[in-house]
VEXDREN-2710 file (C-alpha; in Angstrom, 1 decimal):
% VEXDREN-2710
k/r/px/py/pz
1/VAL/13.0/10.7/28.7
2/GLN/9.3/9.5/28.6
3/LEU/7.6/7.3/26.0
4/VAL/3.5/7.5/26.7
5/GLN/1.7/4.8/24.9
6/SER/-2.0/4.5/23.9
7/GLY/-4.5/2.9/26.1
8/VAL/-6.4/-0.7/26.2
9/GLU/-7.6/-1.7/22.8
10/LEU/-10.2/-4.3/21.9
11/ARG/-10.5/-5.3/18.5
12/ASN/-12.3/-8.0/16.4
13/PRO/-10.6/-10.6/14.1
14/GLY/-10.0/-9.0/10.6
15/THR/-10.1/-5.3/11.9
16/SER/-6.9/-3.1/12.3
17/VAL/-5.5/-1.3/15.4
18/LYS/-3.1/1.6/15.7
19/VAL/-1.1/2.3/18.6
20/SER/0.6/5.4/19.6
21/CYS/3.8/6.2/21.5
22/LYS/4.6/9.7/22.1
23/ALA/7.9/10.6/23.1
24/SER/9.4/13.3/25.3
25/GLY/12.7/14.4/26.8
26/TYR/15.0/13.8/23.6
27/THR/15.5/14.5/20.2
28/PHE/12.7/12.5/18.4
29/THR/14.4/12.4/15.3
30/SER/17.8/10.9/16.5
31/TYR/16.4/7.6/17.9
32/TYR/15.1/4.8/16.2
33/ILE/11.7/3.4/17.5
34/GLU/11.6/0.0/17.3
35/TRP/8.0/-2.2/18.0
36/VAL/8.1/-5.4/20.0
37/ARG/5.3/-7.4/21.1
38/GLN/4.9/-9.9/23.9
39/ALA/2.1/-12.1/23.5
40/PRO/0.6/-14.0/26.8
41/GLY/3.3/-16.6/27.8
42/GLN/5.3/-15.8/25.1
43/GLY/8.6/-14.0/24.8
44/LEU/9.7/-10.6/23.1
45/GLU/8.9/-10.5/19.4
46/TRP/10.7/-7.9/17.2
47/MET/8.2/-6.6/14.8
48/GLY/10.5/-4.0/13.0
49/SER/12.0/-0.4/13.4
50/PHE/11.4/3.0/12.3
51/ASP/13.7/6.0/11.8
52/PRO/11.9/9.3/12.5
53/GLY/14.5/11.1/10.9
54/ASP/14.1/10.0/7.3
55/GLY/10.7/7.9/7.5
56/VAL/12.5/4.7/6.7
57/SER/10.9/1.4/7.9
58/LYS/12.5/-2.1/8.3
59/TYR/9.8/-4.8/9.0
60/ALA/10.1/-8.3/10.3
61/GLN/9.4/-10.8/7.7
62/LYS/6.6/-12.1/9.8
63/PHE/4.7/-9.1/9.7
64/GLN/5.3/-7.8/5.9
65/GLY/2.2/-6.6/4.4
66/ARG/0.4/-6.1/7.8
67/VAL/2.1/-3.5/10.0
68/THR/3.0/0.1/9.0
69/PHE/5.1/2.5/11.0
70/THR/4.7/6.0/10.9
71/ALA/5.2/9.2/12.9
72/ASP/4.2/12.7/13.3
73/THR/7.4/14.5/14.2
74/SER/5.5/17.8/15.0
75/THR/4.1/15.8/18.2
76/SER/7.0/13.3/18.8
77/THR/4.7/10.6/18.3
78/ALA/5.2/7.1/16.4
79/TYR/2.7/4.6/15.4
80/VAL/2.4/1.3/14.8
81/GLU/-0.7/0.1/12.6
82/LEU/-1.5/-3.9/12.4
83/SER/-4.3/-4.7/10.0
84/SER/-6.1/-8.3/9.3
85/LEU/-5.9/-8.9/13.2
86/ARG/-6.2/-12.4/14.5
87/SER/-6.4/-14.1/17.9
88/GLU/-2.4/-14.5/17.7
89/ASP/-2.1/-11.2/17.5
90/THR/-3.5/-10.8/21.1
91/ALA/-0.2/-9.4/23.0
92/MET/1.3/-6.6/24.9
93/TYR/2.9/-3.9/22.4
94/TYR/6.0/-2.2/23.3
95/CYS/7.7/1.0/22.0
96/ASN/11.6/1.3/22.4
97/ALA/13.4/4.3/21.5
98/GLN/17.3/3.2/20.8
99/ARG/20.3/4.8/19.9
100/GLY/23.8/3.8/20.4
101/GLY/23.1/1.2/23.0
102/VAL/20.8/3.6/25.0
103/ASN/17.0/2.3/25.0
104/TYR/13.7/4.1/26.5
105/TRP/10.9/2.0/26.7
106/GLY/7.1/2.5/26.8
107/LYS/4.9/0.6/29.3
108/GLY/3.1/-1.2/26.9
109/THR/-0.5/-1.3/25.2
110/PRO/-2.4/-4.2/25.6
111/VAL/-4.4/-5.2/22.5
112/THR/-6.8/-8.2/22.6
113/VAL/-8.2/-9.7/19.3
114/SER/-11.4/-11.9/20.0
115/SER/-14.9/-12.1/18.6
END
C-alpha cells in the first residue's frame, strides 16, 4: 500500500492550495481518507474525513467554509483544497487511509504560507 502526496507548496496569504494523495495497493473506495496537519512545533490537527465510496465529507469545525475534500476514483487520488490561506496554515499536511483500525499514511506535503 502506498499513499503518494504532492510536493512542496509555497503560497501567499489569501490564496488557495490543493494537495493530492494518490493511493495504490488497496481498493480506494473501501477506505476513508482523513486529512491531518501538523504545524511547526505543534501536534497533529484533524481536518476532516472523506469517503471516496460515496463522496461524503466531514469537516472539522475549525475549517468549515475554507476546506474542500474531493477525489478522482479513476486515478485513486484524493485532494484537499484549503482557501483563504493565512500564515497559521503553514504546516505539513498528511493523508491517512483508514478502515477498521488499519491506517496507511502518506509522507506529508509541506505547505508554507508567507508573503
